[in-house]
SELOLUM-74814 format. One record per residue (C-alpha): residue number from 1; z, y, x; residue in one letter. Coordinates in nm, 2 decimals. Example, Ala and Ser with C-alpha at 12.3 -4.5 7.8 and 13.67 -1.06 7.14 Angstrom:
residues 2
PT   nr       w       v       u  rest
PT    1    0.78   -0.45    1.23     a
PT    2    0.71   -0.11    1.37     s
END
This chain:
residues 69
PT   nr       w       v       u  rest
PT    1    0.95   -0.74    2.35     m
PT    2    0.83   -1.09    2.30     n
PT    3    0.65   -1.14    1.97     w
PT    4    0.84   -1.47    1.92     n
PT    5    1.15   -1.26    1.84     i
PT    6    0.96   -1.08    1.57     i
PT    7    0.83   -1.42    1.44     k
PT    8    1.18   -1.57    1.44     g
PT    9    1.31   -1.28    1.24     n
PT   10    1.01   -1.25    1.01     w
PT   11    1.21   -1.31    0.69     k
PT   12    1.45   -1.03    0.77     q
PT   13    1.17   -0.80    0.86     l
PT   14    0.95   -0.84    0.55     t
PT   15    1.09   -0.52    0.39     g
PT   16    1.03   -0.32    0.70     t
PT   17    0.68   -0.46    0.73     v
PT   18    0.62   -0.37    0.36     q
PT   19    0.74   -0.01    0.41     s
PT   20    0.52    0.03    0.72     k
PT   21    0.20   -0.12    0.56     w
PT   22    0.26   -0.07    0.19     g
PT   23   -0.09   -0.19    0.09     e
PT   24    0.00   -0.55    0.19     l
PT   25    0.14   -0.75   -0.09     t
PT   26    0.47   -0.94   -0.07     d
PT   27    0.27   -1.27   -0.09     d
PT   28    0.05   -1.17    0.20     e
PT   29    0.34   -1.07    0.41     i
PT   30    0.51   -1.40    0.33     d
PT   31    0.19   -1.59    0.43     q
PT   32    0.17   -1.40    0.76     v
PT   33    0.50   -1.57    0.85     a
PT   34    0.51   -1.39    1.18     g
PT   35    0.15   -1.47    1.29     d
PT   36    0.04   -1.16    1.48     r
PT   37   -0.33   -1.24    1.45     e
PT   38   -0.31   -1.29    1.08     r
PT   39   -0.11   -0.96    1.04     l
PT   40   -0.38   -0.78    1.25     t
PT   41   -0.65   -0.92    1.03     g
PT   42   -0.48   -0.81    0.71     l
PT   43   -0.41   -0.46    0.83     i
PT   44   -0.78   -0.43    0.94     q
PT   45   -0.90   -0.55    0.60     e
PT   46   -0.66   -0.34    0.38     r
PT   47   -0.69   -0.02    0.58     y
PT   48   -1.05   -0.05    0.69     g
PT   49   -0.96    0.01    1.06     i
PT   50   -1.07   -0.15    1.39     a
PT   51   -0.89   -0.44    1.55     k
PT   52   -0.77   -0.21    1.83     d
PT   53   -0.61    0.03    1.59     e
PT   54   -0.44   -0.24    1.40     a
PT   55   -0.30   -0.38    1.72     e
PT   56   -0.19   -0.03    1.82     r
PT   57    0.00    0.00    1.49     q
PT   58    0.16   -0.34    1.54     i
PT   59    0.26   -0.25    1.90     d
PT   60    0.42    0.07    1.76     a
PT   61    0.60   -0.14    1.50     f
PT   62    0.74   -0.37    1.77     v
PT   63    0.85   -0.07    1.98     a
PT   64    1.03    0.07    1.68     e
PT   65    1.20   -0.26    1.61     y
PT   66    1.30   -0.29    1.98     k
PT   67    1.46    0.05    1.98     s
PT   68    1.65   -0.02    1.66     a
PT   69    1.78   -0.35    1.79     a
END
């Protein structure tokens, strides 16, 4: 799935993002505004994980969104 679809639906997905990565604040999620790199960085920072792991989690999130759509 193209990340542009996620970016275009970001406002509708903020609740889902919050439930997936609960340590991110609402303000941080709003500031991400669908920017994948920014989301990756925040996940790395909050959860103390490597970039590869953060990207793997985001890929899994995209796959879940795709299967639900």
